[in-house]
N, C-alpha and C positions, 0 to 999 in steps of 0.2 A: 413374652407377648407375642401373639399371632396376629397378623393382619393380611387380609384379602386385598391385593393391589389389582386394581384394574386401570388400564391406561388407554387414552385415546389420542393419536395423532390426528390433528387437523390439517390435511394437506393445504387448504385455503388459508389458513392461518399460521403465523410461526410460532407455535406453541403446542405442548403437550399438557393434558391434564390428568395424572395418575390420581387415583382414588384408593384412600386408606381407609376401611371402614366406611363410614359416612362423610370423610372430609376429603375435599379435593385440594389438590396442590397445582397451582399453574406453574408451568416451567417454560421459559422462553429464552431465545437468544438475546444476548445484550445488543443494544442498538445505540451507539454513540450520538446519533441524530435525535435520540428520544431521551438522552441524558441518563441512561439506566445503567452506566458502568459504576464500580466502586470508584472512589475519589482517585485513587493511582492507577485505575485501569487494568491492573493485574489480576483480578477475579472478575470475569465478566458474567456476573449473575445478579439477578433482582428477585425479591420475593413478593408474590401477590397471595395475600391470605384471606380466605373467605372466613368472616366473623359473623357473630349474631348482630353486632353494632359497629360499623364503621367508624361514626363519629366519636364513641367512647374509646374504642380501640386506638384511635388516632391520638385523642386527648391523653390517653394513659402513657401512650409513647412518649409524647412531649414532655410529660411529668418526668418521664425516666431518663430524659436527656437526650432525646432525638431532635433534629432540627426540621423544621417545616419545608415541604417539597411542594405540595399541593393540598389545598383546603378541600372539605368534605363537599362533594358534588356529585349530581345523579350524571351518568355517562349514556352515552348512546346505545351502548350495550345492554343497558338495564341492570347495572350494578351501580350503587352507591361507593364513591371511593374516596380515600384520602391517602396521602403519601407522606413519609418522613424518612429522613436519612439518620443512620445510626452514626455513632462516633468513629466507626471504621470506614464509613464512605458507602455502606450499602444502602440500598433503597428498599423500604418496605411500603407496600400498598396494601392497605386494609379495605376489604370489599364486602359489601352485604348485598345480595341479589334482590333486586326490586321485583322482578317477575322473571319467569322462564322465557328464553328467547332462542330461536333455531340458529345454528351455524350460518344458514343462508340469509337470515335477516341481518345477523351481524356483518355479513360480507356485504350484503346489499348497502348498508348503512355506512361502511368503511369505503366502498366504491364511490358512494355519492359524495365523499369527503376528499377523493382523489386517489383513493387505494392505499395499500401498504407502502 
């Protein structure tokens, strides 16, 4: 399988968004203040998956044995998200974009909340 990979590194935001085909994968550093590490903190990763329906993906993950972390909610960066933790302690956030928003608007909203 061949995939074209496109990556963006956002200097003002601590994450990268490589794109494989039409799918984006958001990668960011773990931050203990955000509760985003694996349970034993030995693997500092989290998963943020863009899906067609965050509510359905979240519900399906719970049925498959994950633990609730955050109920579905519309976020200031215009994604609808929900989060669950798998049996190994990894956090999975399921997201559905509500509308396109620029990096500048995200940074502005974040700064109004006290910054990163």
